[in-house]
N, C-alpha and C positions, 0 to 999 in steps of 0.2 A: 504494499499499499504506500510505498514511497512515491512521492510526486516528482516529476521531472521539470518542475518549475518552482519559483519562489512566490509569486503572487497567488492569491486564493480566489476560489469561486464561491459565490453565495447563490443559492437557487431557491425560489419561492415555491412552497408546496401548495398544491391545489388538486382538483380532480384528475389531472393528467399524470400526476407524479407521486400520489399518496400511497398507491398499493405497495406493500412490503417488497415485492420483487422488483418493482421499478425503483424504489428507494435505494435498494442495494446496488442495482445496476448503475444508477447515476452517481452514487458515491464512488463506486469503482472507476467510473469514467472521469471523475474530477471534482465533485462537489465536496467542499470542506465545511460549509455551514448552510443550515436550512433556515429560511424565513417563513415565520407564520404570520400571515397578514390579517391582523384583527379588524380591518375594515370590512372583511367578509367572513361568513361562517359563524357557527354557534361554538360555545366553549367546548362542548362535547367533541366536535369535530377536531378542534385544535388539541384536545387532550389525546385523542386517538392518534393524530399525527405525531405528536410529541413522543408518545409511547413507541411508536413505530421507529422513530429516529434512534431512540435509546436501545431498541432491540437490534437494529442494524449495527450500531456502535458495539454492542457487546459481541455480536457474531463476528464482526471484522476485526475487533481488537484495536480499533483506532478512534481517538476522541473525535466527536462530531459536534460542532456548535449548533445551538438553537437560538434564533433571534426572533423576538416577538416585536412586530411593528404596529405601534398604536395608531389609530385612525386620526387623532387630532381633531381640532375644531373645523368642521365643514360648514362653510357659509353657502346657503342655498336660497333661491328665491321660492315663493309659494307656488300655488297652482292657478291655472287659468280656466276660465269657464268653458272654453272650447279646446282646452289641453295644450294649444299652441298658437302663437301669434307670429306675425311677420313684421319685423322693424326695418325701416328705411332710414338711411343717413339723412340727418337734418330734423328727424322727428323728435318731439319732446316726449320724455317718458318719466314716470314718477314711481318711486319706491316708497313704501310706507309700512307701518306696523300693524295694519289691519288684516290679520291672517284668516279671519272668517269670511272676508269678502273675496270671491274669486277674482283673478286678474283679467284684464282685457288689453286692448291695443294701447291704452293710455297709461296703465298702472299695473303694479303687482306688489303683493306683500314681500317684505324682507324682514322676517321676525328675529332680527338681531340688534337689539338696542345698542350693543357695544360699537356696531358699525356706524350708526348715526351719531354716537358721541364723539367719534374720531374723524368723521368726514369733514372736508373743507371744500369751498368752491374751487374748481380747477382740478380736482382729484379725479383720477380715471378709475373706472370700473370695467373689469373684463368679465364676460360671461361665457359659459359653456366652453371651458378650456381656451379662452382667448379669441374664439371665433367672433364675438361681438365686443365692440368697445363703446363706452359712453363717458361723457364728461360732466361732472357735477357743476351745475349753475347756481343753485340755491339749496340750502339745507338747514335743518334744525334737528333737535333731538328725537324727532319722530318721523321725519321724511326727508327725501331728497329729490329734487327736480333735476333732470339730466337732458343732455342733448346726445342723441345717437350719432356717433362718429363712424362706426362700421356697423351696417345693418345686417339682417339675416333672420332665420327662424329662431324663436325662443320658446322653449316648452317647459312643462312642469319640473320644478325642483332642480333646475340646472344650477351648477356651481358659480360662485362669484369670487373673483380675486380682486385684491385692492393693492396694487404694487406700490402706491405712493403713501400708504397709511400705516402707522404703527398702531396696531389694534390693542386696546387695553384688556387683554384677555390671556388667561393661561393656556399653554399648549395642552393641558390635561383637562379634558371635559369630564363630566360625570361618568360617561360610558368608559373613557379611558382609565379612570381610576378603579372602576370595577374590573375591567380587563387586566389592569396592572396587578391587582391583588391576586387575581386567578393565575396570571402567568408566573408571578414570583413563587406562589405556592406550588405551582406545577414543577417549577425548577429551571426556567429559561436562563440562558447564559448572558444574553444581550437584550437590552430594551431600547427600541428606536423611537425617539420623540419626534413627532411631525410638527412642522410649522414652527420651529424654534425661531424666535425674533431677537431675544436679549439674553445676556448671561443669567439674568434672574430666572429665566425659564428652566435652564439646566439645574440651577441651584435648587429650585423647588422640587424638581424630580429627584434630585440626590437625597434630599431629606426623607422622601418617601421610600426610595429604593434601599438606602442604607447599606450599600456595598453588596447586596444580594445578587446583583447583576451589573455588567458593564453598561455604561450609558452611550448610546449612539445618537449624536445630534444630527438631524436631517436639515441640511441647508437648502431651503427652497423658497426663501423670501429675500428680496433685496436688503431689507433691514437687517438681516442677520450678517451680511457681508460688512456692514458698518461696524459691527462688533466681533469681527472675525477672530482676532487674537484672543480676546477674552473668552469667547465660546470654545475655541480650541482648548484653551487652558483648563476650563472646567469640565470638559467632556473627556471620555475614555477613548472615543472613536468618532470620527466625522463621516457623514455620507453626503456626497455631491448629488442631491436628489434632482435630476435634471428635468423631471416632469413639470412640477409647478414653477421651478426656477425658470424654465423655458417659456412658460406662460407670462409670468410677471416681469421678465427681463426681455429686452430685444434679442432675437436669436443669435445675432452676431456677437453678443456679449457672453453668452453661455460658455463657449470654449475658453475665453480668457479667464472667466471666473473659475472654471474647472482647474486650470493650471495655477491660479493664484491660491485656491483652497488647498490643492495638493502640496504646493510649496510651503504654505504655513504649517501644514501637519507634519511634513517631513522635517522641518526645522524644530518643531516641538516634539518630535519622536512619538507622534500619535498616529495609529493606523487610520487610513483613509479609504473609503469605498466609493467607487463611481458607479452610478446606478441609472436606470430607466432607458428603455428602448435600445439597448445595446445590440440585440440580435432580433429586433421586433418582427421582421418579416418571417422569422422562422415560427411564429405562431401558426402560420398556414403553409409554409414552404419548407422543404427538407434541406435547403441551403440558404446561407445569408447573402445579402448583397454585398458587393465589394466595398461600398461605403461603410457598412456595419463592421465588416472585418477590419477596416482601417480605424473605426472608432474604438473597438476593443484594443487594437494595437496601440493606438495613441495613449489610451489610459495607462497602459503598462510602460510605454516609453516615458510618460510623464512622472512615473513613480508611484502609481496607486498600489496600495497593499492588497486590494480586493476589487473584483468587479461582480456585479449582481444581474441576475436574471429575474424577471418579473412574470409577466403573462407568458413568456416563452416556455417556462417550465411549469407554470401553474395550470394553464388551460390550453396550451398549444398542442398541436398534433405530434410534435416531434421532440419531446423533452430530452430523450437520450441523445439524439443527434445534436441538439443545441448545446448541451454540456460537452460533448466530445469535440465539436468544432471550436467552442470557446477555449478549451483546454489546448488544442492544437495551435491556435493563434498565439496564445500566451507562451507556449513552449518555444515557438518559432521566433518570436520577438526576443525572448531571453537568450537565444543562441546568437543574435545579431551583434556584430562588433559596435555598432552605433549605440545599441542599448548600454553596453558596458561603458562606453565613453560618456554618454549622458549621465549614467548613474554615478561615475566617478567625479564628473564635473559639478553635479548638483549636490554632492555630499555636504551636509551642513557641518560646520566646525563643531568639535566637542564642547560641551559646557564645562565650566571650570569646577568640576567635581570629581571625586574618585570613581564613581560608577562609570561616567563617560570616559575618563582617562583609561580605565581598565578595558572597556568595550572597544575603544579605538585601537588600543594596543593589541587586543585579541585579533582583530581584523588584519592588522599589519603582520603579526607574527604568523598567523595561519597562512598568509600569502607567501611569506618568505621561506617558511619551512615546508610548504606543500602539504599542510595538514588536510585531513579529509573532512573535517567538520570543526565548527566552534560549538562547544558543548556548554549550555547554561544550566546551572542547577538552581532552581527558583521555587519559592513557595507562593509569591504574589504575582509573578509573571513580569515584574519590572526589569529583572536581569535580562530576559529575552527581548523585551521591548527596546532596551538600550542597545543590545547587540544588533537587532534588526534595523535601527536608526542608521547604524554604520554601513549597511548593505554589503556585507562581506561576500566574496566570490564563492565561498564554499557554503554548504547548508549550515543551518543552526539546529542543533538537536537540543530541544528544550525539555529537560527532565524536571519532573515535579512530583512530589508525593500527595498532591491534592488534585483530585479529578476535576474539580471546578476550575482550577488554574489551567489545567491541560485543555479544557474545552474553550476557555477564553483565548488561549494562544492559537486556536485554529484560525483566527482572523489576522494573525501577525505575520508580516512578510517573511519568507524564508524559514519559518519555524516548523520543524516536524516535531509535534508535541507528543510526549510520551508519559504516561502515568506510571510511576515506578515507586519502589519502596523507599522509605526515608533512610537518610545516612546519619549516623551518629558521630562520625568523625571525618576529616578530610581524606584520609586514606581509603575509607569505605566508599566515599563519594567518587573518587577516581576509579575505584573498581567497578562501580555501578556504571560509570560513564563508558568505560572500555567494553563491558559486557553488553550494554544496550546498543553501542555503536555497531558491534559485531552482528547482534541479533537482528537489528533493523537494516543491515546491509549497507551501512555507511562506511565501514572500515573493516579491514581483515588484519590478521596477525602481522606485526611490523609496521603498520601505518601509525601516523601521529595524529593526536587530537589536541586542540587548545580548549582548556576548560576554564570557565569563569564561575564564580560563586560569591556569596557574602557570608562572612564569618563574624559573629556567631550565626549558625543556621537558624532560619526562621525569622530573620529580621528583614522586613520588606525594604527593598531599595538599597540594601547595604553591600552592593557589589564591591569587593575590595580585594580579590584574590584572582591571580591568573597562573595557570599551571599547564606545562606541556607534558602530555603522557603518551606513551607508546602502547599500542594494543599488543598484549602478550598471550 
């Protein structure tokens, strides 16, 4: 089950991929983490899928991550008397709070008081994934009068995006809080927060989660980019969620924002995921477009830790083929000389602390002596994260006595996570490292390993030892 690449694959579970046989096949083909999308499905469905993940994990003897993705606040219009209207550029259209009165060609309800509290004249409203655009002319705390800029059909309960507005609302709705309690009790490894706008949104979730899962902040609103560094600092992982980001930002800005977000995460040593429509045509076709293949490749060249499949693996006709081609694209990119040059050119300088100094030295020593792997011995995962920040040429063998940590390392670039027995002293740790490296086919007798760890054992973030060992 050793991967031939360093970046990781996340696949969304759904009807197309939830059968245990298919789960096992797509794990063998390349999936490292499964996403449970709580925007759809009942709790019982997610529980069944989660248990299937754990069953495959046990059968294959390889840690598999489980990521729950919270729906977040969805802003939608109400309903229309005739279910749908047609809007023309130049029309005047009104939104109000009267949710009991069906909409018509002149108005519709928008039952979200927080929207009216934040709107100002000149603000843009995007409806139905950006297909329609309106500009606010007049507004108060219960209504907004708009001019239609881009017309088209508008039907019941279509979504509304507000790219110019910082909404005074938590990213955690009442539904999200119920889902979150359920997911944490179930035992998910990662929690993805939708529509993060401010550092305070992440802090609010952290108080609830209390370390029971790693926090993935989804950046899909322009306001989040204004607080990028603070959000990255407070998050465990960042997701470039290009779906809503592509609605609220001009299309030409999205590739630039993707690179900017990845760079910020690389400098902070935080894993970053690129998501949405990566191989979207494979929902209904057995092969991707050349543009999609280039999109996946670009994310890997840029330095992403992971790429994600959504509808392609959840409801598509070809989930296995989709995972397989994504894996092939990633392997091919990581074999390219340009990838190595870009990786080395974009390596951030080590921070002025002993963990970074040790991790930088481990990469250099491994390259100098031709070691087969950098072995990190970690309880919290921080030692492996620091090693991954250095982007060594050799694999990182992440050993941990905590299964929760092993699962969280499944999203970390270059890390082959192994749940192993605890070590009571340094000599025993070296013995375990050599034993696991042989068993997992990273090294054979006579090969060298570079081992990093923190002493005393069990102290999070205390990477302070580097050791060269030979497999005997």
